[in-house]
N, C-alpha and C positions, 0 to 999 in steps of 0.2 A: 787835670782839673777836677776839683771836688764836685760831685753831682749835687745839684740842688735838692733839698727835701721835697717830696711830693706831698702836697697838702690837699686833702679832700674837704670840700666845702659842701654842706648840705643844710637842710632846715626842715621845719614842719608847716610853714605857711604856704608852700607851693612854689613852683618854678617861676612864677611872675612876681613874687614878693620883693618889695624894695629892699628890705633888710638883707636878703640873700645877695643881691647885687652889691650892696655896700660892703659886705664882708668879703666878697670875692676881690673887690678893689684893694682892700687892706692887705689881704694875704699875698697879693702879687709882690709885695716888698720883701717877702720872706722865703719864697720858693716857687716851685712849679705848681700850678693850681689846676685841679680838675673839679668839676661840679656835677652833682647828681641830686635831683630833687623830685618830689612827687608832683604829678600833674595838677593836683588840686590841694587845697589846704588839708593837712592831717593833724591839726591841733587836737590835743587830748588823746592821741593814739599811744602815748607813752612808749613802752617797749614792745608794742604789738607787732606781729609778723603776719604775713599772708600765707595761709596753709590750704585754702579751699579753692584757689584758682591760680593759673599761671601768671607769672610776672612779665610785663612788657616793658622793655627799655628802648628808648628812641633817641638818637642824637638830635639836638636842636641847635639853634643859633648860639654861637659862643657868647659868654658873658665876660665882658672886658678882656676878650682874647683867650679866655680859658675854655678848653673843650667841655661841653655841657651835654648832659643827658637828662631826660625826664623819665620817671618810672611810674608804673601803675600801682606801685605798692606803698608801704609806709616808710617813714624815715629810717627805721631799723632795717627794713628790706634794702634800702638804698646803700647803707653802710655794708651790709652783708654781701651784696652784689659787688661792691668795690673791692672787697678782699677775696673774692672768689674768681668770677669770670670776666670782669669788665675791663680791667687794665692790664698792661704788660708788666707792671710792677705794682706792688702793694703800697698803699699810702703810708707815709711816715708820721703823719698827724691827721687828726680829724677835728674840724671846727664846725659847729652847728649854730645857725642863726643868720643874722641877728634877729631874734624873735620879736614880733610886734606884741608887746605885753610882758609883764614880769613873770618869772617862773620861780619866785621865792617860796620859802617855807614848804608846805606839803605839796604844793603844785609841782615840785620836782618829780613826784611819782606819776603824775598824769601827763607830763609834758613830752610831746614828740621831739621837741628840740633837745631835751636832756636824754630822751631815749636813744637818740642817735649818738650823743656824746658817750653815754654809758656803753653802747655797743662798740664804739671805737676803743674804749678802754679794755673791753673784753678781748679785743684782738691784740692787746699788748702795746698799743701806741698811745702817746699822750693825746688827750682829747679835751676839748673845752666847749661848753654851751654858753652862748651869749644871748642876753635878752635885754630889751629896752622897755622901761616902764611907761610905754605909750602905745595904745592900741590903734592909733591912726594909721591907715594904710599908706599915707604919705608923710609919715613922721620924719622929723629932723634927726638924722643919724650922725651928724657931723661930730658931735662930742663922743658919741658911742664908738665911732671908728677910731678915735684917738685912744680910748680905753682898750679896745680890742687889740690894737697894736702894742700897747704897753704890757698887757697881760700875756699876749702870745710871746713877746720877746722874753719875758720872765720865764715862761715855760721852756723856751729854747735854751736859756741860760742855765736853768736849774733842773729841768726834767720833772717827771711826776712818778710817784710810786706805782708799781704795777697794779692794774685793775682799779685805778683811781682816776677820776676826771674832775674838772672844775665847773661849778655852776656860777656864772658871772651875771649879776643883775645890775643894770645901769639906770640911774634915775633920769627922769626927763629934765632937760636943761643942762646947765654946766655943773658937773659934780664938784664937791668940795675936796674929794680925795678918794682913795681906795682903802677899804677895810677888809681884812680877813675875818670872817665870821663863822658862826655855826648856824645851822638851819633853825628857824623859828618853830617852836612847838605850837601847832595850831591845826585847824581843820576847816573844811568847807561845810557849812551848815546847809545841806542841800534841801531844796524844796522843789516840787514839781507843780507847775501851773497846769490845771486841767483846762483844755480848750476844745473847741469843736470846729472842724474844718467846713468848707462850703457845702460838702456833701452830707453834713450832719453826723460825721464820724468823730468820735472822741479821740483825742490824743493828749500827750503830756509833754511839756516843755521845761527843760532843766533851768532852774533859777537858783536863788539862795545867796548867801553872803559868807565871807570868811570870818572866822573867830580866832583871835590871837589869845593863846593861853598864858602868855608872859609879856603883857604890855609894858611892864616896868624894867625888863631886861635891856641892857645896852650892848649885849654881846651877839645879837642876832641879825640875820640878813634884813628882816623887815625894819628893824630899828635903823639900820644903816641907810636903807632906801628912804625912809621917812625923814631922815636928817640930811638927805641929799648927798650921800656917799655911795660909791659903787660897792657892792657886796661880792666877796669871793669866798665861796664855800667849797671845800674839798668833799667829793662824793665818792663813796665806796660801794662796790657791788655786794659786799658782804652784809647781808641783812640780819645776821645773828644778833639776838638781844643778849649781850654778855651779862647784863645785870640779872637776867633771869636764868642764865645757863647753869650756874652753880646750884641755885635753888632746885632746879629740875633734877639735878643729879641725886638729890636726897629724897625724891619722890619714890613711892613704891608703885610699880605698874603691874 
């Protein structure tokens, strides 16, 4: 009998997030599921790892029957542990999410959800990060679960190139379809609000807004989301700027 694939499910919203439980339920249709997530929310931790203190991993109550652990570390720590000392066999797939909130455009480099998926790809296994464009802690994931199943089935059928993962963003409500896109060129225009705590001490709180540098493009993930389509963006760990590479070769150092 063929052994079922081992699917690692993780996230960056923490062990108690609704989106994590919804994704675990979907993955049970495709293989054997194991779960590891951070004790608390690790949103914005990107590909961060823990280097200044020991990691604690504790078994907790199973999620939909899947063996589950909580970690004191980051999402990437969770994936690293899964490929080293945690399980008797290494995962065949890594899925991360379903994140509460979009991870489109430049958010991919800040996202702990995508950090986990990227780490999975570095271990040579097909990996996908799923995000729903709804920050509500009790968001409706019913349509997002259908999308996750469709995309994961396509990954099973077709595979992914080495060191590549998928960034899947799902609009709120019922999607009109699924579009393969590229990442939107944009950035967060960050502002810090200066505040004072009850003890009179000054502190700063991150605020700001997103700026889209290509509002008129219909090829991007943000355009897809705004038009109620699921966006699927292939993400590579190779950050080389090839447009600049040949120019640099002509420089004199």
